[in-house]
C-alpha positions, 0 to 999 in steps of 0.5 A: 364560607363562600365569602372567605373562599372568594376573598382568599382566591382573590388574594391568590389571583393577585399574585399572578395577575394584575387585578383591577376592580370597578370598586377601585374607583370608590363608586357607590354600586348599591343601587346597581347591585340591588337592580342586578339582584332583582333583574337576574333573581334566578342567577342570584339563587343559583350562583351565590359565589358569583353574586358575592364576587359582584358585590365586592368587586362590581366587576373586574379585569385580570391581566396575566403577569407571567407572559401576558397571555390571559386577560379576563374581564368580568362584566361589571356595573359600569364601563370603567374597565370592561363592558357594563352588565347593563349595556346589552342583554346579558341573556343571549338568544340561547338563554345563557347569561354572559358574565365574563370574557377571555382574550387569550394571546397565543404564545403571548402574542396579542396579534394572535388572539382567541376570544372566549366567553363564559356563561351561566345557564338558568337550567344547567349547573356550572360554567360554560365556555363558548369560543367567539368563532364557534356556536357550541357551549362547553362545560368548564367547571361546576361553579364560579368558585371553581372557575376562579380556582382554574384561573388561579391555577391556569388550568383554564388554559388546558380547557381553552386549548382543547 
């Protein structure tokens, strides 16, 4: 069920975003995927939808086709598109697991940008947002699947503007 939902969401997202994945490079990520599952076991159990996404993409980059206002990077297993999940500690000092970042170009202007980071927490259910210039975390949605749905529907814009 999770697999079908994620696969369908990716198809829908590709209609609105240019999508590149680490797996587009036809590299073997089995060892990295297994290492990831072992090192971050608590997140594997709590977020099977995210783990499946990592398995099929290895990480990705979404660039808005509409007006270039949204660029999402999902940290992957190497540096082909965006930072590797293994480069620095994905767990920050507050115990949050960093998995994605968003560059929001206000009014489509890349010179007027806000950067947001998205996290999981091992003791809290959901996806959390933190603006680069702010130390507070805000609840975004219940799980990674809902997060992809909000990207697809562009509902995420309402949350980052508030």
